[in-house]
C-alpha positions as CSV (number, residue, x, y, z in Angstrom):
1,M,-26.7,23.5,64.5
2,S,-28.3,20.0,64.4
3,D,-28.0,17.3,61.8
4,D,-28.7,18.3,58.2
5,V,-32.3,17.4,57.6
6,K,-33.8,19.4,54.7
7,H,-37.5,18.5,54.8
8,V,-40.1,18.2,57.4
9,S,-39.7,14.7,58.9
10,D,-42.9,15.0,61.0
11,Q,-45.7,16.9,59.4
12,S,-47.5,17.0,62.8
13,E,-44.9,19.2,64.4
14,I,-44.4,22.9,64.1
15,R,-41.2,24.5,65.4
16,L,-40.8,28.3,65.9
17,I,-38.2,30.6,67.2
18,L,-39.0,34.0,68.7
19,I,-36.4,36.7,68.1
20,G,-36.1,40.4,68.7
21,N,-34.9,43.1,71.1
22,K,-35.5,43.2,74.8
23,G,-38.9,44.4,76.0
24,V,-40.8,43.8,72.7
25,G,-43.1,41.1,74.1
26,K,-41.5,37.9,72.8
27,S,-42.3,35.9,76.0
28,S,-45.8,37.2,76.0
29,L,-46.3,36.1,72.4
30,G,-44.9,32.7,73.1
31,N,-47.3,32.3,76.0
32,S,-50.2,33.3,73.9
33,L,-49.3,30.8,71.2
34,L,-48.9,28.0,73.7
35,Q,-52.0,29.2,75.7
36,R,-50.1,28.8,78.9
37,K,-47.4,30.7,80.8
38,A,-44.3,28.9,79.6
39,F,-42.0,31.9,79.4
40,T,-41.1,34.9,81.6
41,A,-39.1,37.8,80.3
42,S,-37.1,37.9,83.6
43,N,-36.1,34.2,83.6
44,P,-33.6,33.2,80.9
45,V,-33.9,29.5,81.9
46,D,-37.4,29.3,80.4
47,I,-36.1,28.8,76.8
48,Q,-38.5,26.3,75.3
49,G,-42.2,25.3,75.6
50,S,-44.5,23.0,73.7
51,T,-48.1,22.0,73.5
52,Q,-50.3,19.4,71.8
53,W,-53.3,20.5,69.8
54,S,-56.5,18.5,69.6
55,D,-55.7,17.4,66.0
56,G,-52.4,15.9,67.2
57,T,-50.1,18.7,66.0
58,K,-47.3,19.5,68.4
59,L,-46.2,23.1,68.6
60,V,-42.7,23.7,69.9
61,I,-41.5,27.3,70.6
62,G,-38.0,28.5,71.4
63,D,-37.6,31.9,73.2
64,T,-34.4,33.7,72.8
65,P,-32.4,36.5,74.7
66,G,-33.0,40.1,73.7
67,I,-30.6,41.1,71.0
68,A,-29.9,44.7,72.1
69,D,-28.5,44.3,75.6
70,P,-25.7,46.8,76.4
71,E,-24.4,44.4,79.2
72,I,-23.8,41.4,76.9
73,P,-21.3,41.2,74.0
74,T,-23.2,40.9,70.8
75,I,-21.4,37.7,69.7
76,K,-22.3,36.1,73.1
77,T,-25.9,36.9,72.5
78,F,-25.9,35.3,69.0
79,E,-24.0,32.3,70.2
80,E,-26.7,31.7,72.8
81,L,-29.4,32.3,70.2
82,T,-27.8,29.7,67.9
83,R,-27.7,27.2,70.8
84,R,-31.4,27.7,71.3
85,V,-32.1,27.2,67.6
86,E,-30.2,23.9,67.9
87,L,-32.6,22.8,70.6
88,L,-35.4,22.8,68.0
89,H,-34.1,19.7,66.3
90,P,-34.0,19.2,63.4
91,G,-34.7,22.9,62.7
92,P,-37.3,25.7,63.0
93,H,-40.0,26.2,60.3
94,A,-40.1,29.9,61.0
95,F,-38.4,32.7,62.9
96,L,-40.9,35.2,64.3
97,V,-39.3,38.6,64.5
98,V,-41.1,40.6,67.1
99,F,-41.3,44.4,67.2
100,T,-43.6,46.8,69.2
101,I,-46.1,48.7,67.1
102,D,-45.4,52.0,68.8
103,R,-41.7,52.3,67.9
104,F,-39.1,51.0,65.4
105,T,-35.8,52.2,66.5
106,Q,-32.2,52.1,65.3
107,E,-31.7,49.2,67.6
108,D,-34.3,47.3,65.7
109,V,-32.6,48.3,62.4
110,D,-29.3,47.0,63.8
111,A,-31.0,43.8,65.0
112,I,-32.1,43.0,61.5
113,K,-28.6,43.6,60.2
114,Y,-27.2,41.2,62.8
115,I,-29.8,38.5,62.2
116,K,-28.9,38.5,58.4
117,Y,-25.2,38.6,59.1
118,W,-25.3,35.6,61.6
119,F,-27.9,33.4,59.9
120,G,-27.3,34.3,56.3
121,E,-29.2,36.5,53.8
122,D,-31.5,33.5,53.0
123,I,-32.8,33.7,56.6
124,T,-35.5,36.1,55.3
125,R,-37.1,33.1,53.6
126,Y,-38.0,32.0,57.2
127,L,-38.7,35.3,58.8
128,A,-42.2,36.6,59.6
129,V,-42.8,39.9,61.4
130,V,-45.1,40.1,64.4
131,F,-46.0,43.4,66.0
132,T,-47.1,43.5,69.6
133,G,-49.3,46.3,70.9
134,K,-52.0,46.2,68.2
135,G,-54.3,48.0,70.7
136,S,-52.5,51.2,69.8
137,L,-53.5,50.9,66.2
138,D,-57.1,50.2,67.2
139,Y,-57.1,53.2,69.5
140,H,-56.0,55.5,66.7
141,G,-58.2,53.9,64.1
142,Q,-55.3,52.9,61.9
143,T,-54.8,49.8,59.9
144,L,-51.6,47.8,59.9
145,D,-51.0,48.5,56.2
146,T,-51.2,52.2,56.8
147,H,-48.9,52.0,59.8
148,I,-46.3,50.1,57.7
149,Q,-46.5,52.6,54.9
150,K,-45.6,55.4,57.3
151,S,-42.8,53.4,58.9
152,R,-39.0,53.6,58.2
153,E,-37.8,52.2,54.9
154,E,-35.7,49.6,56.7
155,L,-38.9,48.0,58.2
156,Q,-40.7,48.2,54.8
157,S,-37.7,46.6,53.1
158,L,-37.7,43.7,55.7
159,I,-41.4,43.0,55.1
160,R,-40.8,42.9,51.4
161,E,-37.9,40.5,51.9
162,C,-40.2,38.4,54.0
163,N,-42.7,38.1,51.1
164,G,-45.2,40.3,53.0
165,R,-45.5,38.0,56.0
166,V,-46.6,40.4,58.8
167,T,-49.3,40.6,61.4
168,A,-50.1,42.4,64.6
169,I,-51.4,41.1,67.9
170,N,-52.9,42.8,71.0
171,N,-50.9,41.1,73.7
172,R,-52.7,42.9,76.5
173,D,-56.1,41.4,75.4
174,K,-57.5,38.0,76.5
175,H,-58.0,37.3,72.8
176,P,-54.7,38.7,71.3
177,G,-55.4,37.6,67.7
178,I,-52.9,34.8,67.4
179,G,-54.8,33.2,64.5
180,G,-53.0,35.7,62.3
181,V,-49.6,34.5,63.6
182,F,-50.4,30.8,62.8
183,D,-51.5,31.9,59.3
184,L,-48.1,33.5,58.9
185,V,-46.4,30.3,60.0
186,Q,-48.4,28.2,57.6
187,Q,-47.6,30.7,54.8
188,T,-43.9,30.5,55.7
189,K,-44.0,26.7,55.5
190,K,-45.9,26.9,52.2
191,D,-43.5,29.4,50.7
192,N,-40.6,27.1,51.5
193,K,-42.3,23.9,50.4
194,D,-42.0,22.6,54.0
195,V,-38.2,23.0,53.9
196,F,-37.1,24.3,57.3
197,Y,-34.0,26.1,58.4
198,N,-31.3,23.4,58.7
199,Q,-27.7,22.7,59.4
200,Q,-26.5,23.2,55.8
201,M,-28.1,26.6,55.7
202,Y,-26.3,27.6,58.9
203,T,-23.0,26.2,57.5
204,N,-23.5,28.3,54.4
205,A,-24.1,31.4,56.6
206,V,-20.9,30.8,58.5
207,K,-19.0,30.6,55.1
208,E,-20.7,33.9,54.1
209,R,-19.5,35.6,57.2
210,Q,-15.9,34.6,56.5
211,G,-15.9,36.8,53.4
212,K,-17.5,39.9,55.1
213,P,-16.3,42.5,57.6
214,N,-16.8,41.2,61.1
215,L,-19.8,42.9,62.5
216,M,-19.1,41.3,65.9
217,D,-15.8,43.1,66.3
218,T,-17.5,45.6,68.7
219,D,-17.9,44.2,72.2
220,H,-21.5,45.3,72.6
221,F,-24.5,45.9,70.5
222,S,-24.3,49.4,69.0
């Protein structure tokens, strides 16, 4: 991780990390937030994009590799994920954990477990959940709250740990509803008093891992 800086040094910059399994729409979400095509799911080189708002605020987004990839050892995935977090110097204000609204699988449950293991239990202070595919909810006349209430306990538990920071977007629509995502980001910053995820937090997470069974013993995500 980068140098230990605990507070926002530039209030006019917002730094976000997109994280989740393959195929959940992370790149699409990033493009919607930036309002341009900065990321493509098929091109791992496109790892960071930024834009400047009319009020002078700079938005910087880091895309990350899909967590559940049977062809890549889990530890390699998280080492690359850490490298991309480092690129958002001096640290991200929020990690947007992306799921598809139509399914929450065991792979998603495992992804949550690995995120907490790698970045520390305190990472939930910086997590916000974003569902893609909100059109499915609209089609069935269902609210997000109702959907969550019917979901697996692991998902409900994560949202509670995230202090209820959750929203859904329709990533197939010209107007996907990204305002709700920015509201989550601002709420995350407020909940943390503008303290972002920093070097000391990652160092603490590494120390935590040393006292736990090694979840990365297996060669691949399982």
